[in-house]
C-alpha positions as CSV (number, residue, x, y, z in Angstrom):
1,X,0.0,0.0,0.0
2,X,1.4,3.4,-1.0
3,X,1.8,6.4,1.3
4,X,-0.9,8.2,-0.8
5,X,-3.3,5.3,-0.1
6,X,-2.5,5.4,3.7
7,X,-3.0,9.2,3.8
8,X,-6.2,9.1,1.8
9,X,-7.6,6.4,4.1
10,X,-6.8,8.6,7.1
11,X,-8.5,11.6,5.4
12,X,-11.6,9.4,4.6
13,X,-11.6,8.4,8.3
14,X,-12.0,12.0,9.3
15,X,-8.4,12.7,10.4
16,X,-8.2,15.9,8.4
17,X,-5.4,18.3,9.5
18,X,-2.9,20.7,7.9
19,X,-0.1,18.2,8.3
20,X,-2.1,15.4,6.6
21,X,-3.0,17.7,3.7
22,X,0.6,18.8,3.4
23,X,1.8,15.2,3.4
24,X,-0.8,14.3,0.7
25,X,0.4,17.3,-1.3
26,X,4.0,16.2,-1.0
27,X,3.2,12.6,-2.1
28,X,1.0,13.6,-5.0
29,X,3.8,16.0,-6.1
30,X,6.4,13.2,-6.0
31,X,4.0,11.1,-8.1
32,X,3.8,13.9,-10.7
33,X,0.1,14.6,-9.9
34,X,0.6,18.3,-9.4
35,X,-3.1,19.3,-9.7
36,X,-4.0,16.8,-6.9
37,X,-1.0,18.2,-4.9
38,X,-2.4,21.7,-5.3
39,X,-5.8,20.7,-4.0
40,X,-4.4,19.3,-0.8
41,X,-1.8,22.0,-0.3
42,X,-4.4,24.7,-0.7
43,X,-6.5,22.9,1.9
44,X,-3.4,22.8,4.3
45,X,-2.9,26.6,4.0
46,X,-6.6,27.3,4.4
47,X,-6.6,25.3,7.6
48,X,-3.3,26.9,8.8
49,X,-2.4,30.2,6.9
50,X,0.9,30.3,8.9
51,X,2.1,26.9,7.5
52,X,5.1,28.2,5.5
53,X,6.3,24.8,4.4
54,X,2.9,24.2,2.8
55,X,3.0,27.6,1.1
56,X,6.4,26.7,-0.4
57,X,5.2,23.4,-1.7
58,X,2.0,25.0,-3.0
59,X,4.0,27.5,-5.0
60,X,6.1,24.7,-6.5
61,X,3.0,22.6,-7.4
62,X,1.3,25.6,-9.0
63,X,4.4,26.4,-11.0
64,X,4.4,22.7,-12.2
65,X,0.8,23.1,-13.4
66,X,1.8,26.2,-15.4
67,X,0.0,28.6,-13.0
68,X,2.9,31.1,-12.6
69,X,0.6,33.8,-11.2
70,X,-0.8,31.5,-8.6
71,X,2.7,30.3,-7.7
72,X,3.9,33.9,-7.3
73,X,0.9,34.6,-5.0
74,X,1.6,31.5,-3.0
75,X,5.3,32.3,-2.6
76,X,4.5,35.9,-1.5
77,X,2.0,34.6,1.2
78,X,4.5,31.9,2.2
79,X,7.3,34.5,2.6
80,X,5.0,36.5,4.9
81,X,4.0,33.4,6.9
82,X,7.7,32.4,7.2
83,X,8.8,35.8,8.3
84,X,6.0,36.0,10.9
85,X,7.3,32.6,12.3
86,X,10.9,33.7,12.2
87,X,11.6,30.9,9.6
88,X,14.3,32.7,7.7
89,X,15.5,29.7,5.7
90,X,12.0,29.0,4.3
91,X,11.5,32.7,3.4
92,X,14.9,32.8,1.7
93,X,14.1,29.7,-0.4
94,X,10.8,31.1,-1.4
95,X,12.4,34.4,-2.4
96,X,14.7,32.5,-4.8
97,X,11.8,30.6,-6.3
98,X,9.8,33.8,-6.6
99,X,12.6,35.6,-8.4
100,X,12.9,32.7,-10.9
101,X,9.2,33.0,-11.7
102,X,9.3,36.8,-12.1
103,X,12.0,36.7,-14.8
């Protein structure tokens, strides 16, 4: 049984949380299913707008789907969330990804 199957079963059982949605987003992204990743990562940041790691992954997944505008918006929100938490490394990484998209 795959990680996606395990996480989907947890979600179906009512164990919804930002971490579970983030984990599903990561796994779908690894599997190349970026639209599915976006769905779960959006849910993660809706549940926890301060979840900077989820914003970072959401930006990447959106970029993979060809939604550069959405990716830029996600990175901008992610940078703000990371700075509010004092997560300098995540903010720095998202700034690099943001600059690449804005070229």
